[in-house]
C-alpha positions in Angstrom: 34.6 37.1 -49.1 31.3 38.1 -47.3 28.4 37.5 -49.0 24.6 38.7 -48.7 23.0 36.0 -47.2 25.9 35.3 -44.1 25.0 36.6 -41.1 26.6 39.3 -38.9 27.4 39.7 -35.6 26.5 43.4 -34.7 27.9 42.7 -31.1 27.8 39.8 -28.9 24.8 37.7 -29.3 23.6 40.4 -31.6 23.2 38.6 -35.3 22.0 39.7 -38.6 20.9 35.6 -40.0 21.8 38.0 -43.8 23.1 41.6 -44.8 20.2 42.6 -46.0 18.7 45.1 -44.4 15.6 46.9 -44.9 15.8 50.9 -44.8 13.9 53.4 -42.6 10.9 54.1 -45.3 8.7 56.9 -45.2 5.4 55.0 -45.3 2.7 57.0 -43.9 1.1 54.1 -42.7 0.5 54.5 -38.9 -2.3 56.1 -36.7 -2.4 60.3 -36.7 -1.6 59.9 -33.2 1.7 58.0 -33.7 0.9 54.9 -32.6 1.0 51.9 -34.5 -1.6 51.1 -36.5 -2.0 47.8 -38.5 -1.0 48.7 -42.0 2.0 49.6 -40.3 2.7 46.1 -38.7 1.9 44.6 -41.3 3.8 45.7 -44.1 7.0 45.4 -41.8 6.1 42.0 -40.5 6.1 41.1 -44.1 9.4 42.3 -44.2 10.8 40.1 -41.6 9.1 37.4 -43.0 10.4 37.9 -46.1 14.2 37.1 -45.2 15.4 40.1 -44.2 17.8 40.2 -41.3 16.7 43.6 -40.2 14.1 45.5 -40.8 13.9 49.3 -40.0 10.6 51.1 -38.8 10.6 54.8 -40.6 11.6 57.3 -39.2 10.5 57.5 -36.4 9.4 61.6 -34.0 10.8 61.2 -31.1 9.1 64.6 -30.1 6.1 66.5 -31.7 7.4 69.1 -33.2 9.8 67.0 -35.2 7.0 65.6 -36.5 7.0 66.6 -40.4 3.7 63.2 -42.0 0.9 62.3 -41.5 0.7 58.7 -40.1 4.2 58.6 -38.3 5.1 56.7 -36.3 5.3 58.2 -33.0 8.3 57.0 -30.0 7.6 60.7 -27.9 6.1 58.9 -25.3 5.1 56.5 -22.8 1.8 55.6 -25.0 3.2 54.4 -27.5 5.1 51.3 -25.8 2.6 48.8 -26.3 2.7 49.3 -29.8 6.8 49.3 -30.4 6.0 46.4 -27.9 4.1 44.6 -30.9 6.0 45.9 -33.9 8.8 44.5 -32.4 8.0 41.3 -31.1 6.3 40.3 -33.7 9.1 41.3 -35.7 11.5 38.7 -34.1 9.0 36.5 -34.9 9.5 36.9 -38.0 13.3 36.3 -37.8 14.6 39.2 -38.7 16.5 41.8 -35.2 14.2 45.5 -35.2 15.9 48.8 -35.1 14.0 52.0 -35.1 15.5 55.3 -36.5 15.4 58.4 -34.2 14.6 61.1 -35.6 12.9 65.0 -35.4 13.1 66.9 -38.7 13.5 70.4 -37.7 13.1 72.7 -40.2 11.6 70.2 -42.5 8.8 68.8 -40.1 4.7 69.9 -40.3 3.0 72.3 -38.3 -0.3 71.1 -40.4 0.5 68.3 -38.2 2.6 69.0 -35.2 0.6 71.7 -34.6 3.9 73.5 -33.5 5.7 75.6 -35.1 9.2 74.8 -37.2 12.6 74.6 -35.4 15.9 74.9 -37.3 19.4 75.8 -36.2 18.8 79.6 -37.8 15.9 81.7 -38.6 14.6 80.2 -42.3 12.4 80.8 -45.4 12.5 79.8 -48.5 10.9 79.9 -51.1 9.4 76.2 -50.9 7.2 77.9 -48.1 10.1 76.0 -45.7 9.9 78.1 -42.4 12.1 77.5 -39.2 12.8 79.5 -36.1 16.3 79.3 -34.7 16.5 77.1 -31.7 17.7 79.3 -28.2 20.3 77.2 -26.6 18.4 76.7 -23.7 16.3 74.7 -25.3 19.1 72.4 -27.4 18.9 70.2 -24.2 15.5 68.7 -24.4 16.1 68.1 -28.0 19.2 65.9 -26.8 17.2 64.8 -23.9 14.0 64.2 -26.1 16.0 61.5 -27.9 17.6 59.8 -25.2 14.2 59.2 -24.2 13.1 57.6 -27.0 16.1 55.2 -27.1 14.8 54.0 -24.0 11.7 53.6 -24.9 12.9 51.7 -27.8 15.1 49.5 -25.4 11.9 49.1 -22.8 9.8 48.1 -26.3 11.9 45.3 -26.7 14.3 46.0 -29.9 18.0 45.1 -30.8 18.7 48.8 -32.5 18.6 52.5 -33.1 18.9 54.5 -35.4 19.9 58.4 -35.1 18.7 60.1 -38.7 21.4 62.8 -39.1 21.0 62.8 -42.9 18.1 63.8 -45.3 18.2 67.3 -44.1 16.6 67.2 -41.4 17.4 68.6 -38.0 20.5 66.6 -36.9 22.2 66.9 -40.3 20.3 71.0 -41.3 22.8 71.5 -37.5 25.5 69.6 -40.1 24.7 71.7 -42.8 26.9 75.2 -43.6 24.0 76.5 -44.9 21.3 75.6 -42.6 23.2 76.6 -39.8 24.6 79.9 -38.9 24.4 80.2 -35.4 27.0 82.3 -33.6 27.4 80.4 -30.5 29.2 76.9 -30.3 26.5 75.0 -31.7 27.6 76.9 -35.0 30.6 78.4 -36.9 33.1 75.1 -37.5 33.3 71.0 -37.7 33.7 71.1 -34.6 30.6 73.2 -33.1 28.2 72.2 -36.0 28.6 68.9 -35.0 28.3 69.4 -31.8 24.0 68.7 -31.5 24.4 65.7 -32.9 27.7 63.9 -30.8 25.2 65.2 -28.0 22.9 62.8 -29.2 24.9 60.0 -29.5 26.3 60.3 -26.6 23.1 61.1 -24.8 21.5 57.7 -27.0 24.5 55.7 -25.8 24.2 56.5 -21.9 20.3 56.0 -21.5 19.7 52.7 -24.2 22.7 50.4 -23.6 21.8 47.6 -24.2 20.4 48.9 -27.9 23.6 48.5 -31.2 23.5 52.4 -31.4 24.1 53.1 -35.0 24.2 57.1 -37.4 22.6 57.5 -40.8 24.9 60.4 -42.5 24.5 62.0 -45.9 28.2 62.0 -47.3 28.2 64.6 -49.9 25.7 67.8 -50.5 22.0 65.8 -52.8 18.4 66.5 -52.7 17.7 67.7 -49.4 21.2 67.5 -47.7 23.3 71.4 -48.1 26.2 72.6 -46.7 27.3 68.9 -45.4 31.3 68.2 -47.5 32.8 64.9 -48.2 35.9 65.3 -45.7 34.0 67.2 -42.9 32.1 63.7 -43.1 34.8 61.5 -42.7 35.5 63.4 -39.9 32.6 63.7 -38.3 32.9 59.5 -38.8 35.1 59.1 -36.6 34.4 61.6 -33.6 30.7 59.6 -34.2 32.1 56.2 -33.5 34.3 57.9 -30.1 30.8 58.2 -29.9 29.3 55.4 -28.7 27.9 54.7 -32.5 28.7 50.8 -33.6 26.6 51.0 -37.1 27.3 53.8 -39.7 24.9 54.5 -42.3 26.0 55.6 -45.7 22.3 57.2 -47.5 23.9 57.3 -50.9 21.2 57.7 -53.6 23.3 56.2 -55.6 25.3 53.6 -54.2 26.7 52.4 -57.0 28.9 55.8 -58.0 32.1 56.8 -57.1 31.4 60.6 -55.0 31.7 63.7 -56.4 35.2 65.1 -54.4 36.7 62.2 -55.5 35.4 61.4 -58.4 38.3 58.4 -58.5 36.7 57.0 -55.0 33.9 55.0 -54.1 32.5 56.2 -50.8 33.0 52.8 -49.1 36.3 52.6 -49.0 36.6 56.3 -47.8 34.5 55.3 -44.4 35.9 52.3 -44.3 40.1 53.8 -43.4 37.9 56.6 -41.6 36.6 54.2 -38.9 38.1 51.0 -39.2 37.2 47.9 -39.4 35.4 47.5 -36.0 32.5 49.4 -37.1 30.0 48.1 -39.6 29.6 49.9 -42.6 25.8 49.9 -44.8 25.6 51.7 -47.6 22.2 52.5 -49.1 21.0 53.7 -52.5 18.9 52.1 -55.7 19.8 48.7 -55.3 17.4 46.4 -57.1 19.4 43.1 -57.7 21.8 40.9 -56.2 24.3 41.4 -57.6 24.7 45.2 -57.3 24.1 44.9 -53.8 26.8 42.0 -53.8 29.3 44.6 -55.2 28.3 47.0 -52.3 29.8 44.3 -49.5 33.0 43.7 -52.6 33.8 46.9 -52.2 33.8 46.6 -48.2 30.1 47.2 -46.7 28.7 44.7 -43.8 25.3 45.0 -45.3 23.1 46.8 -47.4 20.4 48.4 -46.9 17.2 48.8 -49.0 14.0 51.3 -49.8 12.7 51.3 -53.2 13.2 47.2 -54.2 12.4 46.2 -51.2 9.2 47.6 -51.2 8.2 46.1 -54.0 9.7 42.8 -53.0 9.2 42.1 -50.0 10.7 38.6 -50.0 13.9 40.4 -51.9 16.7 38.0 -50.6 15.0 35.0 -51.0 14.2 35.8 -54.0 17.3 34.1 -56.6 15.8 34.6 -59.9 16.9 38.0 -61.1 13.3 37.7 -63.4 11.0 36.9 -60.5 11.8 40.0 -59.7 9.4 43.1 -59.6 11.3 46.1 -61.0 9.8 49.7 -61.5 7.7 51.1 -62.8 5.3 48.6 -59.9 1.8 48.3 -60.3 -0.7 49.5 -57.2 -2.2 46.6 -57.3 1.8 44.9 -57.0 2.4 47.1 -54.3 -0.9 46.4 -52.2 0.2 42.6 -53.1 3.7 43.2 -51.8 2.0 45.0 -48.0 1.6 48.7 -48.9 -1.8 50.2 -47.7 -3.5 52.8 -50.1 -2.1 55.1 -48.6 1.0 54.2 -48.8 0.9 54.2 -52.6 -0.7 57.0 -53.0 2.6 58.7 -51.5 4.7 56.3 -53.2 3.4 57.9 -57.0 5.7 61.2 -55.9 8.5 59.5 -56.9 8.9 59.5 -60.6 8.9 56.2 -62.4 9.0 54.4 -59.3 4.5 53.5 -59.9 2.9 52.7 -62.3 0.3 55.7 -64.1 -3.0 55.2 -64.5 -4.5 54.1 -67.7 
């Protein structure tokens, strides 16, 4: 049975030193123009130095219209290449594999930071103020091309992997949704049609960056901003993505220790393992704080775990053997700063209930 600190081969010559990975984390620590800033470099480098086997960037926008927040890392143009090369090299120097999450916010992109109107599968507006215009069919090839070009930049910069953000109600997930996607052309309606854009992106990225391990992050069921996603459809989608070239499936579970909502007797790992077989690496994420909780995911059949808040609070999480030494929520701002979070990141983290110690 695999242990957290066992190595993991993703493909010949691409080996993670352990099975503890840094999840892609929105952190608002890069420059306003999307180029790499020292704050983001420092935060990610500390996790490489702290023993994580693979370190993944925040969601990095592949086109300006997909940019969702200030300080978001960009992979949309060649002026980002110098910073990307520097980042990949620094993560490798710390002993970690380096990965970029490729992202388009779709309806959840922000005109305030991009200067562009938000786009979506279908025209949309809601009481929360989200407004998006439907992408015309002729524009979808451009979306696919933007992901492929971004992946090629990541390959040129020396990364080991890219991950497509197909979760959390962003553009690729919105197309999968029966709520956000009400199209009547061949990108809407049936699962085959709703999955078409993600599958086209997967194949295009595979072709554009063949040296990179290809991962896809998915939300198996509805939670939070993920709406209109069915578990059985997600299992079918997983099989299709593997056919299209995905080598890693990243299951964003929010509460990784829970069984599925649709099948309360079954854990997502067992269902996805049965769907895709043993040749695909399964990674889980969702409120894992202790080594015991993370190990339990491997015992269920996951190949690796991706840590979010626990990794923010503990840059050296893989090396901490004593549970008493682990920083747990709520975490003081001073501790977060010492763990490599910038003041801007700490301010952002205050939005997550119970994570940052409130001011006295």
